[in-house]
C-alpha positions, 0 to 999 in steps of 0.5 A: 312118129312111127318109122316110115317103111318100104319107100323107094325114094325121097322126092323134093318138091319146090314152092307150091304157092297154092297150086294144089291141083297141079301138084296132084296132077304131077304126082299121079299122072305126069310123073306117076310118083309112087311109093315115095316120100314127098318133101315140099320145101316151103311156100305151100300157100297156107293162110291166104284162104279160109281153113275149109278151103285147105281142108278140101284141097288137102283131102283131095291130095290125101286121096291121091297120096293113098292111091300112090302109096306116097307120104307128103311132108310140108315145111314152113315157108315165108309165104305160109301162116306158121299156125298151119305147121305148129298149132291147132290148124296143123293138128286138124290137117295132120289127121288126114292120111299120108299128110304131115305139116312138120314143125321146125326141127322135127325129125322123121325116121324112114327106111331111107334115112332120117330127115329133119325139116326147118322152115322159114325165110324173109319175104323181100316183098313184105312191105306190100303185104298185109300182116296176118293175111298175106304176111306173117311177122314170125316168118323168119328161120330161127337157129335153135342150137338147143333143139339141134342138141336134143336130136338123138338120131343121125340126120341123113337128109335136111329139108329147109325153105331157104339155104346157107350162104354158100348155096345158090344164090350167092349174090344179091342181084335183083334185090337192090330195088327191094332194098330201096323200098325196105330199109331193114331188108338187106340186114334181114336177108343177110341174117337169114343166110347167117342163121342157115350157116349156123344150122348147117355148121351145127348139123354138120358137126354131129351128122353124116348128111347125104343131101340138103334140099331147099326151095325159096329162090325159084331156080333149079340147081344141084351142087356139092359142098363138103361132100353134101349134095345141095338140091334147089327146086324151082316152083313145083319142080320135083327131083329125087334126092 
């Protein structure tokens, strides 16, 4: 991908959950964000409607992004059909100007630094969802050391959906009722955070990371760990990194 030039800021956006008109309003009118790179940290809401619905919504968003000179990148969440991020559906939407649905471990080079995107997480409410309609079995985040080792650029920013175990939240408070309904869930949630720990360690060993942004947990938190700023955005919250 060609280097993205002349941007003034990188902005993290929390889970969108299909609220595309609200996203457009916040970018153009409420916060008047311009000349920026917008990173949407998963749970975009892809796959719950027919393709033409998304084509209409993202055509509208593309026009707003062109008017404001913003570039918008979308990472895969657990409430997203992975085919919209790696496959024919992604290719069709990526033909729209200023919009990019990124593959896991894809690196974007910008004048503000290099950004890596890694999606996926575990749906705690998966037992009540329909497979391939509102839940996708390949939703998890995957630790892929080979892809990390193939990266040639220094990574300045990391955008994920979930986060390492040392990040907020560090307890399973509120999940016990879900564990009772899903006997494998506690193990899978623990493995999710372990996979992110492995990703963090592999990236931290080879890069000077400035900031790590994520969503998924529906809270607003800024913290630091080993000199790296970790930023969690709530639903549709926008924060400059």
